[in-house]
N, C-alpha and C positions, 0 to 999 in steps of 0.2 A: 391518399398517402402513397409514397413511393417506397416500397419495401426495401429495395436495394440501398437507397439513400439513407433510410432509417437504420438499417443494420450496419451500414458503413460508419455512420456517425456514432453509434454505440461502441463499435470496435475501436474507433479512433479515440474516443474518450477513455475507454478502459486501458488501451495501450499507453496513452499519455499518463494515466494514473499509475500504471505498473512501472513504467520506466522511471518516472520522476520520484515515486515512492522508494524504489530500490536504491536510487542514487542518494537520496536524503538519508535513508537508513544506513547505508554503507558509510557515508561521511560521518554520521553521528557515532557509529560504532568505532570507527577509526579514531575519532577525537576522544571518545571515552576511554579507549585503550591507551592512547598516548598520555592522557591525564591520570591514568591509574584508577579510574572509576569502574572499570571492568577488568577482570583478570583474563578473559578470553575463553573461558570454559562454561559460560552461562547459557541458560535458555531464557529468553526474554518473552514474556507474554505480549501479544500484539492484537490490536483490534482495528478493523477497517470498517468504516461506515459509508454507505451510499444512500444519498437522498436525492429525489428527483422532484424539483419544484413543480407544482401544478398537478402532480400525481400523488397518490397516497403510497409512495414507495419510500420506505425507510428500512434499509437492510443493514445488518451488522454481522460481520464475519470475524471470528476469533481464531487464533492459532499461536504458535510459538516460533520465534526466530532462534535457532540453535547455533551457537558459535563454534562448538566443537562436537 
């Protein structure tokens, strides 16, 4: 196994997840605000799950997205 390649591929995956998740969440919040489904002062519970096929990795992270 090449450690550098391995670590780089993990960082690349996590960066992709982070960037695309942020964009999707921002878009969904803007749409919900425009449609009046959100007032803009909410805290929204959020969960992120990471699974790795072929390994017994199933992680879940929870937090809040605060709008104000």
